[in-house]
N, C-alpha and C positions, 0 to 999 in steps of 0.2 A: 565099667567105662561109660562116660557120659555120651549121650547120643550126638550124632552129627547134625548139621543143619537139615540135610535131606531126611534123616531119620525123624527129626522133630516134625517136619512138614507131614510126613506119613502118619505120625501120631495125631496131628491136629486136624487135618482136612476131613477125615471120615466123620468128625463130629459137626461139620458145617453143612447146612442145607440152605437152599434158596428160599426166599420169603414168598409170600402169596403174589398172585397175578392181579393186576388192576388195569382197567381200560383208561387210556389217556388220548387226548387229541394230539395229532401229529405236531401241531404248532407248539406243544409244550413237552415234546418227547426227547428233546436233545439231551444226550448223555444218559438216558435211561436204557435199560437192558431189555431187549425184545424177548417176550415170553412165548410167542407163537410165530413161526416162520411166516414170511410174507410171500404170497404168490401173486403174480401179475394178473390183474383182472382184464387187462386189455393189452394189445400190441403197442410197442413203441418202435418207430412211428406208427400212428394209428392208421395211416394210409400212405401210399406212394406220394412223395412230394419233391419239389425242386430244392436243390441244395445251393443254388445261386440265383441272383437276379438275371433274367434273360428271357428266352423264348422257347416254349415247349414245341417240339416238332417231331417229324418222323426222320430218323437218322438217315434212312436211305435217300431222302429227298436232297440232302446236302452232302452226300458222300464225296462229291467232286468239288465242293466249294473251297475257294481260296481267296486271298486278297486280290489276285489278278483275275479270277473267274468267279465272282460272287454269284450266289443263287438268290433269286427273288421269290419271296413267299408272301401270300396274302395274309394280313393280320386280321383274324376274325373276331377276337375278343381279348379282354384283359381279366386276369383272375388274381386279385390281391389275396394275401394270406388271410385265411378265415372264410373265404368264399370258394365256391366250386364252379367249374366250367359248365356252361349251358349247352355247348356244342362239342361233338367229337372233332379231333384234329384229323383232317383228311389229306390226301395227296395234294401238295402244293400250298398248304396252309400252315399257319403257326398260331400260337396263343401266348400273349404276354403273361409272364409269371414272375413271382418274386420269391425270395428265400422262404421256404415253408409253404408255398402255395401247393394245393393238391394238384397232382398231375392230371391233365385233361384226358379223357378216353381217346385212344388212338395214338397219342404221343408216346414215344419211347426214349426220348433224350431231351436235353436242354442245352442250348447254345448260350454262352455268356453274353451279356449285354455289350461288353467291350468289343466283341467280335461281330457286331452287327451295326447296321445304319438304317434308320427309318427314312423312307422316301415318300414323296407325295403320292396320293392315290391309295393310301392305306396298305402299303407294302413294306416289307423289311428285307434289306439286303444282308444275307448271311455270308460272311467272309472267312469262315473257318469251318472245316468239316468236324463232325462229332461222331463218336462211336455209339452204337446202341446202348442205352441205359447210362450214358455219361451225364454226370451232375443230377442223378436221380437217387433219392433215398427211398429204399423199399420198405413197405409195410412189414413191421416185425423184425427188421434187420438188427435192431438194437436188442429188443426184448420181445419174446413170443408170449402171448397170453397163456397163462397156466404155469409158466416157469417160476420156480422158487428163486426169488431175487435177493432176499435178505434172510440169513439163517437165524434161527432161534439162538439166544445167548449172545448176540452181538450188541455191543454198546453203540447206540445210534449216533451217527455223525451228521453234520450238515448235508453231506452228500447223500446219505441214506434218506434223510427227510425230503431232500429235493426230488429224489427218485419216487418216493411214495406220493408226493404231491403231483408229479407228472402222471402217475398212474391213477389219480383220482382218489387216493386213499386218505381219509380224514381222521381215522382213529386206529389205534393198535393196542395190543395187550403187552404190557411190560411188567417187570417184577418191581415190587416195592423196594426202594433203596433202604439199606440198613440204617437204623437210628443207633448211633454209637455213643455211649457215655464215656467221658474222659474225666478221670479223677487223678489229680496230682497230689501226692503226699509229701509232707516234710515241714516240720515246725520251723525250719530255717527259711522257708520261702515267703516272699512278700510279693504282692501284685505290682507290676510295673506302674509307675506313676505315684506310688506311695513313698513316704519317707523311708530311708534304708537305715535301720538301727544297726549298731555294732553286732557282728556275728550273723547277720541276715544276708540273703541273696535275692535278687529279683528272679521270680519264677519264669521260665521260658518254655517248658515242655507243653503246657496247656495250649498255647497258640501254635507251637510247632506241630503237635499231633492233630489239632483242629484243622490246620491247613493241609496236612497230608491226607486227612479223611475227606476233605472237600475234593481234593484232586483225585481221590480214589472213587468218587461218586457216592459217598455216604453222607448222611446227615449227622453232623457232630452235635453233641450236647455236653458242654463243658461245665462241670460242677465246681463250686468253690474249693479252694485249697483245704486239704484235710491235715490236721496236726498229727504228730506221731503218737497217737493214743489208740489203743485197740478199740475202745468204745466208739470213738469218733469214726474210725476207719470202717468198722462194722456197720454202723448206722448209715453212713454215706453210700457204701456198697449196696446195702439193702434197698435204699431208695433208688439208686441208679439202675440196678438190674431189673427192678419193677418197671421202670419207665422206658428201657432201651432194649434193643435186639442183641447188642453186644456191648461188653464193657472193657475199656482199656484203663489200666492204672499205670502210674509212673512213680517209681521209688518204692521202698519198703519191701523188696523181694529178696534181700540177702539174708545174712545170718545174725545180724546185730539184734540187741535187745529192743530196738525201736523199729524193727521191720515187722509190720503187722499184716501185710497182705495175705500171706498164707494162713495165719491163724484166723483172720476174719472170714476167709472163704470157708474154712472148716466150721467155724462157729455158725455160719449161715446154712450149713448142710451141703455145701458144694463138694465137688470131687476134683482133686488135683491130678491131672494126667501127665504133666511134664514140669520138671523144675531143673534148670541148668542145662546148658548145651556145651559142646566142645567147640566153642567159637570165641573170637575176640574182635571187637567188644561185644558185650551182650550176654555173657555166660549165665547170669542168674535169672533169666526170664522164666516166668511161670505161665502155664496154660492150664485152665481149669474149666469146669462146667458148674454153673450155679443156676438152679431152677431151669435146667435144660438149655441155658444160653451160654455162649462162649465168653470166657474171661481171659484176657491177656494181661499179665502183670509184667510190665516192662521195667527195665532198670531206670534209676533216676538220673544218671548222667545223660546229658542231651544227645551226645553222639550215639551212645548205646541205645537210647530210646529210638532214635531215627533208624539205626541199622536194624534193630529187631522188628520195627514196624515194617520196613521194606521187605525184609526176608521172610517174616512170619505172618504179620497181620495182613499185609497187602494181598497175598494169594487167598487167604481166608475170606477177605472182603469181596474179592472177585467172585468166589464161589457162592457166597451168601447173596450177592447181587444177581446171581443167575448167569454170569458170564460163562461161555463155553471154554474159555482159556484162562488159566490162572498164571500164565508164564510172566516172569518179570521182564521189563524192557531191557534189552541188551544191545551192545555194539562190540565190534571186533577191531582190534588194533595191535600194534607191536610195542613192546617195551622200549623206551628210550634209554633205560639203564637197568642194571640188575637189581632185583628185589629179593630179599631173603627173609624167611620166617624160621627162626630157630626154636620156636616154642612148640608145646604139645597141643596147641589149639589152632584150628583153622582161623587165619587172620583175614579180616575184611578191611583192606586199606583204602583210604580215600585217595582217589586219583583224578588227574586231569587228562583230557585228550586234546591234542592240538589239531589244526586244520589238515595236517598230513597224516593223521591217524596214529601219531606217536603218543604213548601213555607214560606219564610221570606221576610220582607221588605228589599229592597236593602240597603246596607250601604250608609251613607251620607244623605244629605237633600233631602226631597221630593219636594222642591220648583221648580217652573216652569223654573227657569234659571239654575238649578244645573245639569250640564252635568256629574259630577262625579258619581252620583247615576244612571244616565242613562246608562253609559257604564258598570256598575256593575250589571245591571238587565238582566233578561231573558225575561221579558214581563210585562204585565199590569194585575192587579187584580182590577176588578170593585167592588166598595163597595157602595151600595145604600145609599142615604142620611139618616141621623139619624139611623144608623145601627151599631151594634157591632157583629163581627164575632168571635166566641170563638175558642180557640186552638183545633185542630183536626177536625175542620169543613172541609168537602170536598168542594173544590172550583175549578173553571175553570179559567185558566190563558190564556189570549190572548198573544201568543208568538210574539216577534218581528219577522217580516218576515225575512227569510234567503234565500240565493241563493238555488234554487232547490225546494222551497215551491210552486212555481207557475206552 
């Protein structure tokens, strides 16, 4: 019996390893995968500071203050953000502060500017009582020095980089992103923009796979289209595996006389670990190793190529990139109508989810060549073989990966 999708992943992932670590400036680390965890070298905030514009004071001095019985305090100095107080706040005095100003010694609260009035003679009328520590941000209340703040294996986001900058970190260790070769096979294929002779089709999988690789954080290298000849296929794969960390091919993985991916792998001394899965679309996918590097032979139909990339290549890429999680992005909803799979293969249907969380089959054909339903879908719904899912069944949809998911 052919392996399931889960069985196939269990076969593939043990052969995948993260690439080497390299140092990078944090200014160029967006989207890279952290190779060493980040510990905070300082506290955030670095010192107690005011959270509003107003006056730092002793809360007990204004415990009875109100609009009808204001309390007068002597204003002894002003502390803009970036400066420190020269005098401690003592009984009956206050200090002008602004959002982010360090708290003066002796002060334990801040009254908002709106609840005060400056009067002649250098005094301030406080017309609202405040509790001790009100409108005060404490040293280390956000992050304590020495705390691990970003885990190894996390793909760095703008928020991660903002935090690192706030901590004064200018460089970090990341994993090298995989360089992935893409080879599209097929004597019938013509590059877009060229004349289209009879019997030919415009090639689409190269750009499709290139774009998916970019979204997955890899560096794609797309090679010219290869004709359905064993010699050409072998030579191009030999070149690509020498230059890249991983190789993806499209087409030529079935059982026809012009399907040369498996023979080329064997001719180059590679080992095939997997061929064909119990799934639709994408049954004839190949996984192999060639010179110690992973090779994914994807089907030539564009939907099959996209589905096998998401289900098989994407988790492998995340592991090779050093990510701590290889899970596929998913969302949960309910079926708007019944869906049935009468076949003996796990079917991954293209579906859409509306704003209310209802899931429907995407418009158009579900065939493996039909790009129309692909672009109208939000993701894939897995339907086990010989299964009927009734309307309102809660299901989990594998979302198409998007920029920012990784």
